[in-house]
N, C-alpha and C positions, 0 to 999 in steps of 0.2 A: 504494500500500500504506500502510495506516494505521500511524503511528509507534507504537512500543511505549509502554506506560504510563510506564515509567521514563524513556524518552527525553523524553516530554512534560513529565514532572515536573522533570527536570533543566533543560530549556530554560527553563521558567518561573522556576525558582530563579535561574539564571544571568542571565536578563533583569532580574529584580528587583535582583540584586546589582550588575549593570552600571549600573543607574540610580543606585545609591548611590555606587559606586566604579567608575570606568571601568576595565574589565578589560584593555584593550589594553596589551600588554607587561608585564602583571603576572606575577609568578612564582607559579604555582599548583602545589601539591604534592599528589599522591595517595599515601596510604599503602596499599601493596598487599602482602598476605601470600601471594597465590596462591590463596586460598580463593574460595568462591562470591561473597561480598558484594563484596570488594575488586576481584576481576577484572571484575565487572560495572561497577563504578564507573570502573575504569581504562579499559575499552573505551568507555564512554559519554563520559567526559571527553575521550578521544582524538578521538571523533567531533565534539566541540563546540569543540575548541581553535582551529581555523582561523576558525570563524564569529565567535568572540569575541576572536580575535587574542591568545590567552593563550600564555605560555611554560609548557609543561607539564613538570613534574618528577615523578619517581616514587621513593619510598623503600621499601626492604625492610629490616625490622628482623630481626636474628638475636638471639634471647634466650639468650645463652651461659650455661653453668653452671646451667641450669634444665631441668625437665621440658618446658617449653614449646618447647625447642629441637628436640625429637624430629621428625625428618623435614624440617627447614627447608631443608636443602641442595637438595633437588629443587624445593621451592617457589621458592627463590631463582633457580634456573635457568629455571623457567617464566616468572617475571616479567622477568628480564633478557633472555630471548629475545624476549618481546613488545616490550620497549622498543627493542631493536636493530632489529627488523623495522619498527617504526613511527617510528624516529628520535626517540625520547624520551630525555631525560636521566635516567639511572639512578643512584640513590644507594644504597650499601650501608652500613647502620649497625649494627655489632655492639654489643649492649648487654651488658656484663659484669655480670650480676645477682649480688648478694651477699645470701644469705638472712638475714633479720632476724626476730627474735622479734616475734610479733603482726602480721607482714606476710606476706600470701600471695604466691605466685609471680605470680599474676594482677595483684595490686596493684603489685608491684615492676616488672613489665613495663609496665603502664599508666603508672606514674610516669616510667619511663625514656623512653617514647615522648613523653610530654607535655613533658618537659624538652627533648627534641630540637626539638619544634615551637616552643617558646618562644625557644630560643636561636638558631635558624637563620633566615636572612633570606628567608623566604617570605611572600608577601602573604596567601595563604589556604591552608588545609589541608583537603582533602576526604576524608571518611571514609565508610565503607559501612554505618553503623548503620541499622537498620530497626525496624519496629514490634515484631518478635519480641525484638530486643535491648532495646527500651523495656520490654516486659513483664517480662523477666528482671531488669532494673535495678530496677524498682518493687518486685518481690517480694523481691529482695536487701535493699533498703532497709527494707522492712517487717520482715524478720527481724532486721535490725540496729538496730531501734528507731526507724525513721523518719529525719527530717531533710529538708533541702531537696531532696535528690536523689530523694526518693520521687515527685516530680512528673515525673521522667524527664529526658531530655536535650532540649536546645533545638536547633532547626534551625541556628542560628548563635550562637556564643559567641565574641566577639572575632574571631579569624581562623579559628577552627574551624568548618567547614561540614558539616552532615549533611542533605543534601537529601531523603533517602528515608525519613524517620521514619514516614510514613503508608503505606509499602509493606510487604509481607510478604516473608519469605525466598523463598517460592514464586515471587514475581515475579522475583527475581534468577535463580533456576534457569531459569525460562521464558525470560528474556531471553538467557542464555548459550546455551541450547539452540537458540533461534531464530537466533542469530548464529554458531553453531558455534565458540564460544570455549571453550577447555579451562580447567579449574580442577582443583585438588587438594584433596580433603577432608582437613582437619587431623586426624590420628589422635588428638591430645590432646583433641579435642572430645568424644570418647566416655568420657574419664576422669572419672568422677563423684566422684573425690577433690577435684576443683576444684568449689567451691561453685556457680559459675555453671553448670557442666555438669550438676551434680546437678539444679538447678532446670530447666534446659533439657530434659534427657532423662528425668527421673523425675516432676517435679511438674507442669509445664505440660501434657504430654500427658494426664494424668489430669484436670486442670481443663478442658481442651478437650472431653473426653468428657462431662463433667457439664454444662458451660456452653458450648454451641456458639457463643455470642456473647461468648466470653471477651475477645477483643481489643477489641471495642467497649466492653465493660464497663470494661476497664482504661483505654481512651482517655477515657471519661467521668470516671473516678476521677481521672486525672491533671489533667484540666481543672479539676475542683473543687479539687484541691490547689494548683494555680497561682493560682486566685482567692483561696484562703485565705491563701497566702503573700503576695500583694499586700496583703491586709487587715492581716496582722500586721506587715508592714514599715511600713505607714502608721501603725500604733499605736506602733511603736518610734520613728518619727520624731517623732510627737506627744510622746512621753515623753522626748525630748531626745538621741537617739543621735548626731545630727549635731553638736550642741553639744559633747558629750563627746569625739567624735573630733577636734573642733577645739581640744581642750585645755582646755575649760571644765569647772568643777565643776557637776554637775547634782544636783538633789534628786529622789530616787525614794521618799522616805518615805511619800508619799501614795498610792503605787501598790500594787496587790495583788501578792501573791507571784508570781503567774503573769506579770504584766506586767513585774516586775523581771527575771524569768528571760528574758523575751522580749527585753529590752534587752541582757542579757548574751549571749544566743545570737546576736543579730545582730552584736554586737561580735566574737564568735569567728568567725562566718561571714565577715565582711569581712576578718579577719586570717588566714584560712586555718587556724584552730586549732579545737580541740574539747576539751570537758571533760565528764566523766561527770555526768549530771544529779543524781545523789545527792550528789556532791561540791559541785556548784553550790548545791544546797539548803542544805547544811551551811555553806557560805561566807556565804550571805545571812542565815541564821539567827544565826550567831555575830557577824556585823557589827552586830547590834542592841546588843551588849554591849561588844564590843571592836573596835578598828580592825583590819581585815583587809587583807592585801596579796596580790596575785596578779601573778606575772610572766608575761606573755603574749608570748613570743617577742620580748622587748625592750621591750614595752609594760607599764609598771608601773601596775597598777590598785589604787586604795585605796577602801575603803568603810567608813563608820562612821556609825551612826545615820541611815541613809538618804541620806547624801551620797556621791556617786560621783565620783571624781577620778582624775587620772593625773599622773605626773611629766612634766616636759618630755621630749620624745622626741629622741634622737640622730638618728633617722631620721623625718622628718616623714611622716605617713600622711595621704593624701588619700582621704576616704571616697567620692569620686566617680570614682576611677581604678581601674584593674585591678591596681594594685600591692598586694602583700601582704607582711607581715612574715614572719619565720621560722615554719615550720609546726611549732611546738613545743607539747606539752601544757603547760597553765598550771601553774606551781609556786605553791602557795598556802601562806601562813604567816600567823600573827597577829603584829601589832606593836602596841606600846603607843601610839605616836604617830608622826606624820610631819609 
């Protein structure tokens, strides 16, 4: 019997990963909510764990104090029972979410899960994102004004692994039905008050009606965006971003306004920060006449007459590492001298 598409896809991904990092005795975490995507990934990874000699762990997140929490108790029971039946190490992680202005429940939950992945001692984390999720992410980023995330998620970012980005949700449903694996549909997925659900349930179905090749169009668009991002990063490097991050003063006076913004935006991206583009325009314009100061999560940036510099850092930032400074919005003010 021919192996299912998802099985083949995962085996290829794990084989490639195993060549880079020997997976034997590595602690591998699968995040499972009990839904279609994550139950398929959990079953697939369980099938592969002995072949690659991995230690498989499973985490279930409960999003307390939020609408996301609706119905999670029965999902937890489903995942826990699967782990007991297959002798897998089950981790229950309650996330006590606190609503913040300008932060959606979705974002708060995502941040909580990401913090868990970063702080816990797992070698790799496997997630069930697929091409439908990619399409939703790209559209979300379009409506938010673009940014690097418009090119979608990557198959591997650090220890985060997403092997199924070229598969569709229908492939997951087909796999679970073929293997007689139970799952629970999340009732909150139908709540279009969540922006992603609105895009998933209202916008994308209409786009698919008008453009039967919608997913292929989006794949091509993301590929072009990735290529353009590589180009603009090369331009930022030519314009001195690495010298700046090494603590040197760089001159950007000879650059166009767009290229100066490109340097700044890459600084923000590397530091995990963000500034509204109209405020950045204002900062650059005013710096032609007076010295301007921006505090970027502990990184003090100064600009005057085309010279861009920073004060010595209490925390050294390595442009080639995955370390980031505090994720704060920059505080901007004018200063007479420094």
